[in-house]
VMD Tcl script that builds the backbone (N, CA, C; Angstrom):
set m [mol new atoms 285]
animate dup $m
set s [atomselect $m all]
$s set {name element resname resid chain x y z} {
  {N N MET 1 A 60.816 101.609 142.369}
  {CA C MET 1 A 60.024 102.729 142.842}
  {C C MET 1 A 60.346 102.988 144.310}
  {N N GLU 2 A 60.273 104.251 144.681}
  {CA C GLU 2 A 60.506 104.650 146.060}
  {C C GLU 2 A 59.396 105.588 146.516}
  {N N ILE 3 A 59.249 105.700 147.828}
  {CA C ILE 3 A 58.283 106.613 148.423}
  {C C ILE 3 A 59.035 107.814 148.982}
  {N N PHE 4 A 58.500 109.009 148.702}
  {CA C PHE 4 A 59.085 110.264 149.161}
  {C C PHE 4 A 57.985 111.162 149.695}
  {N N GLN 5 A 58.384 112.183 150.466}
  {CA C GLN 5 A 57.460 113.249 150.843}
  {C C GLN 5 A 57.894 114.515 150.115}
  {N N VAL 6 A 56.920 115.234 149.586}
  {CA C VAL 6 A 57.200 116.453 148.836}
  {C C VAL 6 A 57.540 117.575 149.805}
  {N N GLU 7 A 58.708 118.189 149.619}
  {CA C GLU 7 A 59.150 119.315 150.447}
  {C C GLU 7 A 58.718 120.641 149.845}
  {N N GLY 8 A 58.723 120.747 148.534}
  {CA C GLY 8 A 58.350 122.013 147.903}
  {C C GLY 8 A 58.692 122.032 146.426}
  {N N THR 9 A 58.551 123.216 145.843}
  {CA C THR 9 A 58.813 123.429 144.424}
  {C C THR 9 A 60.218 123.970 144.240}
  {N N LEU 10 A 60.874 123.536 143.191}
  {CA C LEU 10 A 62.189 124.051 142.833}
  {C C LEU 10 A 62.003 124.978 141.630}
  {N N VAL 11 A 62.409 126.225 141.773}
  {CA C VAL 11 A 62.264 127.205 140.699}
  {C C VAL 11 A 63.624 127.429 140.053}
  {N N CYS 12 A 63.697 127.169 138.764}
  {CA C CYS 12 A 64.924 127.374 137.982}
  {C C CYS 12 A 64.531 128.069 136.683}
  {N N THR 13 A 64.953 129.302 136.507}
  {CA C THR 13 A 64.589 130.029 135.288}
  {C C THR 13 A 65.494 129.678 134.122}
  {N N GLN 14 A 66.722 129.304 134.393}
  {CA C GLN 14 A 67.650 128.909 133.332}
  {C C GLN 14 A 67.758 127.387 133.321}
  {N N ARG 15 A 67.283 126.764 132.243}
  {CA C ARG 15 A 67.260 125.300 132.153}
  {C C ARG 15 A 67.743 124.839 130.791}
  {N N ILE 16 A 68.175 123.587 130.765}
  {CA C ILE 16 A 68.497 122.985 129.473}
  {C C ILE 16 A 67.190 122.718 128.729}
  {N N GLU 17 A 67.250 122.595 127.438}
  {CA C GLU 17 A 66.057 122.410 126.616}
  {C C GLU 17 A 65.249 121.182 127.033}
  {N N GLY 18 A 65.923 120.111 127.480}
  {CA C GLY 18 A 65.238 118.884 127.864}
  {C C GLY 18 A 64.407 118.995 129.125}
  {N N LEU 19 A 64.524 120.108 129.855}
  {CA C LEU 19 A 63.707 120.336 131.049}
  {C C LEU 19 A 62.878 121.612 130.949}
  {N N ARG 20 A 62.802 122.194 129.787}
  {CA C ARG 20 A 62.234 123.523 129.598}
  {C C ARG 20 A 60.860 123.719 130.255}
  {N N HIS 21 A 59.917 122.805 130.080}
  {CA C HIS 21 A 58.552 123.019 130.577}
  {C C HIS 21 A 58.175 122.091 131.727}
  {N N SER 22 A 59.125 121.437 132.328}
  {CA C SER 22 A 58.836 120.478 133.400}
  {C C SER 22 A 58.721 121.173 134.754}
  {N N SER 23 A 57.713 120.771 135.529}
  {CA C SER 23 A 57.618 121.221 136.919}
  {C C SER 23 A 58.591 120.394 137.740}
  {N N LEU 24 A 59.330 121.042 138.619}
  {CA C LEU 24 A 60.320 120.350 139.439}
  {C C LEU 24 A 59.921 120.421 140.902}
  {N N ARG 25 A 60.092 119.301 141.622}
  {CA C ARG 25 A 59.760 119.243 143.040}
  {C C ARG 25 A 60.949 118.724 143.832}
  {N N VAL 26 A 61.102 119.241 145.056}
  {CA C VAL 26 A 62.115 118.745 145.983}
  {C C VAL 26 A 61.432 117.681 146.841}
  {N N LEU 27 A 62.032 116.489 146.881}
  {CA C LEU 27 A 61.480 115.360 147.622}
  {C C LEU 27 A 62.455 114.937 148.710}
  {N N ARG 28 A 61.917 114.410 149.816}
  {CA C ARG 28 A 62.744 113.905 150.916}
  {C C ARG 28 A 62.445 112.422 151.096}
  {N N ASN 29 A 63.524 111.598 151.128}
  {CA C ASN 29 A 63.320 110.165 151.339}
  {C C ASN 29 A 63.305 109.852 152.833}
  {N N ALA 30 A 63.152 108.583 153.187}
  {CA C ALA 30 A 63.014 108.172 154.587}
  {C C ALA 30 A 64.240 108.502 155.428}
  {N N SER 31 A 65.416 108.550 154.801}
  {CA C SER 31 A 66.630 108.875 155.559}
  {C C SER 31 A 66.924 110.374 155.582}
  {N N GLY 32 A 66.046 111.181 154.979}
  {CA C GLY 32 A 66.204 112.629 155.010}
  {C C GLY 32 A 66.924 113.232 153.822}
  {N N LYS 33 A 67.375 112.403 152.895}
  {CA C LYS 33 A 68.095 112.905 151.719}
  {C C LYS 33 A 67.120 113.615 150.772}
  {N N LEU 34 A 67.528 114.791 150.286}
  {CA C LEU 34 A 66.724 115.553 149.335}
  {C C LEU 34 A 67.095 115.175 147.913}
  {N N GLN 35 A 66.070 115.099 147.065}
  {CA C GLN 35 A 66.274 114.845 145.640}
  {C C GLN 35 A 65.297 115.705 144.857}
  {N N VAL 36 A 65.613 115.937 143.605}
  {CA C VAL 36 A 64.743 116.713 142.720}
  {C C VAL 36 A 64.130 115.765 141.708}
  {N N ALA 37 A 62.819 115.925 141.483}
  {CA C ALA 37 A 62.106 115.075 140.538}
  {C C ALA 37 A 61.258 115.926 139.603}
  {N N VAL 38 A 61.038 115.423 138.410}
  {CA C VAL 38 A 60.085 116.004 137.479}
  {C C VAL 38 A 58.692 115.617 137.971}
  {N N ASP 39 A 57.745 116.554 137.900}
  {CA C ASP 39 A 56.398 116.316 138.422}
  {C C ASP 39 A 55.322 116.520 137.353}
  {N N PRO 40 A 54.946 115.455 136.624}
  {CA C PRO 40 A 53.845 115.579 135.666}
  {C C PRO 40 A 52.470 115.418 136.323}
  {N N VAL 41 A 52.444 115.076 137.622}
  {CA C VAL 41 A 51.198 114.783 138.334}
  {C C VAL 41 A 50.558 116.045 138.906}
  {N N GLY 42 A 51.362 116.947 139.472}
  {CA C GLY 42 A 50.845 118.161 140.108}
  {C C GLY 42 A 50.694 117.991 141.604}
  {N N VAL 43 A 51.773 117.636 142.276}
  {CA C VAL 43 A 51.749 117.376 143.719}
  {C C VAL 43 A 51.895 118.666 144.516}
  {N N ASN 44 A 51.583 118.582 145.804}
  {CA C ASN 44 A 51.694 119.716 146.719}
  {C C ASN 44 A 52.650 119.378 147.852}
  {N N PRO 45 A 53.256 120.384 148.477}
  {CA C PRO 45 A 54.115 120.119 149.631}
  {C C PRO 45 A 53.356 119.324 150.694}
  {N N GLY 46 A 54.035 118.343 151.261}
  {CA C GLY 46 A 53.427 117.481 152.274}
  {C C GLY 46 A 52.873 116.189 151.715}
  {N N ASN 47 A 52.563 116.145 150.407}
  {CA C ASN 47 A 52.070 114.910 149.808}
  {C C ASN 47 A 53.108 113.809 149.898}
  {N N TRP 48 A 52.649 112.578 150.075}
  {CA C TRP 48 A 53.501 111.402 149.952}
  {C C TRP 48 A 53.319 110.887 148.537}
  {N N VAL 49 A 54.429 110.591 147.864}
  {CA C VAL 49 A 54.383 110.187 146.462}
  {C C VAL 49 A 55.249 108.959 146.229}
  {N N PHE 50 A 54.991 108.283 145.107}
  {CA C PHE 50 A 55.905 107.242 144.671}
  {C C PHE 50 A 56.506 107.678 143.343}
  {N N THR 51 A 57.710 107.224 143.090}
  {CA C THR 51 A 58.476 107.704 141.941}
  {C C THR 51 A 59.003 106.550 141.098}
  {N N ALA 52 A 59.373 106.886 139.883}
  {CA C ALA 52 A 60.128 105.993 139.015}
  {C C ALA 52 A 61.502 106.614 138.831}
  {N N SER 53 A 62.517 105.771 138.737}
  {CA C SER 53 A 63.873 106.291 138.566}
  {C C SER 53 A 64.546 105.608 137.379}
  {N N GLY 54 A 65.708 106.123 137.031}
  {CA C GLY 54 A 66.447 105.574 135.897}
  {C C GLY 54 A 65.731 105.840 134.592}
  {N N SER 55 A 65.888 104.941 133.629}
  {CA C SER 55 A 65.273 105.155 132.313}
  {C C SER 55 A 63.749 105.128 132.389}
  {N N ALA 56 A 63.168 104.413 133.366}
  {CA C ALA 56 A 61.711 104.402 133.524}
  {C C ALA 56 A 61.183 105.796 133.852}
  {N N ALA 57 A 61.992 106.620 134.497}
  {CA C ALA 57 A 61.575 107.983 134.841}
  {C C ALA 57 A 61.306 108.812 133.593}
  {N N ARG 58 A 62.046 108.566 132.543}
  {CA C ARG 58 A 61.833 109.319 131.296}
  {C C ARG 58 A 60.507 108.939 130.659}
  {N N TYR 59 A 60.150 107.673 130.717}
  {CA C TYR 59 A 58.845 107.252 130.192}
  {C C TYR 59 A 57.711 107.819 131.057}
  {N N ALA 60 A 57.897 107.814 132.365}
  {CA C ALA 60 A 56.870 108.309 133.289}
  {C C ALA 60 A 56.662 109.816 133.161}
  {N N ALA 61 A 57.648 110.521 132.632}
  {CA C ALA 61 A 57.565 111.981 132.492}
  {C C ALA 61 A 56.698 112.401 131.315}
  {N N GLU 62 A 56.034 111.458 130.669}
  {CA C GLU 62 A 55.112 111.680 129.560}
  {C C GLU 62 A 55.801 111.937 128.232}
  {N N SER 63 A 57.106 111.968 128.241}
  {CA C SER 63 A 57.860 112.135 127.001}
  {C C SER 63 A 59.268 111.622 127.230}
  {N N PHE 64 A 59.719 110.751 126.372}
  {CA C PHE 64 A 61.070 110.221 126.514}
  {C C PHE 64 A 62.115 111.309 126.284}
  {N N GLU 65 A 61.691 112.459 125.791}
  {CA C GLU 65 A 62.622 113.547 125.530}
  {C C GLU 65 A 62.905 114.399 126.765}
  {N N VAL 66 A 62.142 114.210 127.856}
  {CA C VAL 66 A 62.412 114.919 129.104}
  {C C VAL 66 A 63.627 114.275 129.746}
  {N N LEU 67 A 64.630 115.074 130.053}
  {CA C LEU 67 A 65.878 114.554 130.606}
  {C C LEU 67 A 65.786 114.468 132.123}
  {N N THR 68 A 65.380 113.311 132.614}
  {CA C THR 68 A 65.222 113.114 134.050}
  {C C THR 68 A 65.593 111.692 134.428}
  {N N ASP 69 A 66.004 111.515 135.668}
  {CA C ASP 69 A 66.187 110.160 136.189}
  {C C ASP 69 A 65.368 109.945 137.447}
  {N N LEU 70 A 64.427 110.889 137.747}
  {CA C LEU 70 A 63.487 110.721 138.855}
  {C C LEU 70 A 62.199 111.462 138.508}
  {N N THR 71 A 61.085 110.734 138.469}
  {CA C THR 71 A 59.795 111.310 138.104}
  {C C THR 71 A 58.731 110.884 139.107}
  {N N VAL 72 A 57.900 111.837 139.533}
  {CA C VAL 72 A 56.756 111.530 140.387}
  {C C VAL 72 A 55.725 110.796 139.534}
  {N N CYS 73 A 55.269 109.635 140.026}
  {CA C CYS 73 A 54.296 108.829 139.280}
  {C C CYS 73 A 52.890 108.910 139.862}
  {N N GLY 74 A 52.768 109.232 141.149}
  {CA C GLY 74 A 51.442 109.312 141.749}
  {C C GLY 74 A 51.498 109.776 143.186}
  {N N ILE 75 A 50.341 110.239 143.670}
  {CA C ILE 75 A 50.190 110.673 145.058}
  {C C ILE 75 A 49.626 109.497 145.850}
  {N N ILE 76 A 50.230 109.211 146.995}
  {CA C ILE 76 A 49.769 108.108 147.841}
  {C C ILE 76 A 48.663 108.631 148.752}
  {N N ASP 77 A 47.486 108.041 148.657}
  {CA C ASP 77 A 46.364 108.416 149.514}
  {C C ASP 77 A 46.399 107.666 150.840}
  {N N TYR 78 A 46.864 106.412 150.809}
  {CA C TYR 78 A 46.884 105.591 152.018}
  {C C TYR 78 A 47.771 104.383 151.793}
  {N N TRP 79 A 48.471 103.983 152.845}
  {CA C TRP 79 A 49.094 102.667 152.890}
  {C C TRP 79 A 49.118 102.238 154.341}
  {N N PRO 80 A 48.970 100.945 154.601}
  {CA C PRO 80 A 48.874 100.499 155.989}
  {C C PRO 80 A 50.166 100.739 156.752}
  {N N PRO 81 A 50.082 101.003 158.038}
  {CA C PRO 81 A 51.296 101.162 158.845}
  {C C PRO 81 A 52.174 99.913 158.736}
  {N N GLN 82 A 53.486 100.094 158.780}
  {CA C GLN 82 A 54.392 98.980 158.560}
  {C C GLN 82 A 54.371 97.964 159.688}
  {N N ASP 83 A 54.067 98.347 160.941}
  {CA C ASP 83 A 54.055 97.370 162.019}
  {C C ASP 83 A 52.684 96.726 162.194}
  {N N ASP 84 A 51.713 97.061 161.356}
  {CA C ASP 84 A 50.392 96.464 161.407}
  {C C ASP 84 A 50.046 95.951 160.017}
  {N N PRO 85 A 50.383 94.678 159.709}
  {CA C PRO 85 A 50.158 94.169 158.359}
  {C C PRO 85 A 48.667 94.209 157.976}
  {N N PRO 86 A 48.382 94.431 156.697}
  {CA C PRO 86 A 46.973 94.505 156.262}
  {C C PRO 86 A 46.273 93.170 156.502}
  {N N GLN 87 A 45.006 93.251 156.865}
  {CA C GLN 87 A 44.185 92.065 157.084}
  {C C GLN 87 A 43.444 91.715 155.797}
  {N N PRO 88 A 43.189 90.423 155.563}
  {CA C PRO 88 A 42.409 90.028 154.390}
  {C C PRO 88 A 41.019 90.663 154.442}
  {N N ALA 89 A 40.438 90.938 153.298}
  {CA C ALA 89 A 39.138 91.587 153.225}
  {C C ALA 89 A 38.071 90.798 153.965}
  {N N ALA 90 A 38.082 89.453 153.901}
  {CA C ALA 90 A 37.075 88.617 154.576}
  {C C ALA 90 A 37.145 88.800 156.083}
  {N N ALA 91 A 38.352 88.891 156.648}
  {CA C ALA 91 A 38.505 89.062 158.086}
  {C C ALA 91 A 38.009 90.429 158.533}
  {N N SER 92 A 38.230 91.445 157.720}
  {CA C SER 92 A 37.787 92.796 158.059}
  {C C SER 92 A 36.273 92.892 158.026}
  {N N ALA 93 A 35.625 92.208 157.070}
  {CA C ALA 93 A 34.184 92.288 156.919}
  {C C ALA 93 A 33.459 91.585 158.055}
  {N N SER 94 A 34.052 90.526 158.622}
  {CA C SER 94 A 33.382 89.775 159.673}
  {C C SER 94 A 33.580 90.387 161.054}
  {N N ALA 95 A 34.492 91.322 161.191}
  {CA C ALA 95 A 34.774 91.915 162.507}
  {C C ALA 95 A 33.764 92.959 162.895}
}
mol reanalyze $m
mol bondsrecalc $m
mol representation Tube
mol addrep $m
């Protein structure tokens, strides 16, 4: 799984049958590379998401018949900053 930020929607009127009804999103990874993913979740531009890739992406797309190798699996609401490791719950409660 990888973390991406949603850049926007990709509109394609002519598609192969295996992508006929799939919503497509343009995602940007940490190094700035753009990729296209199937979106069964319903994300918005600016959202941070995590994805499944490879054959797992087809299962995550809600149907193994969807022809994809990158699928949005969920919207990230929060994750701790990387230079500040998360504190145990007991330590947070006593502070």
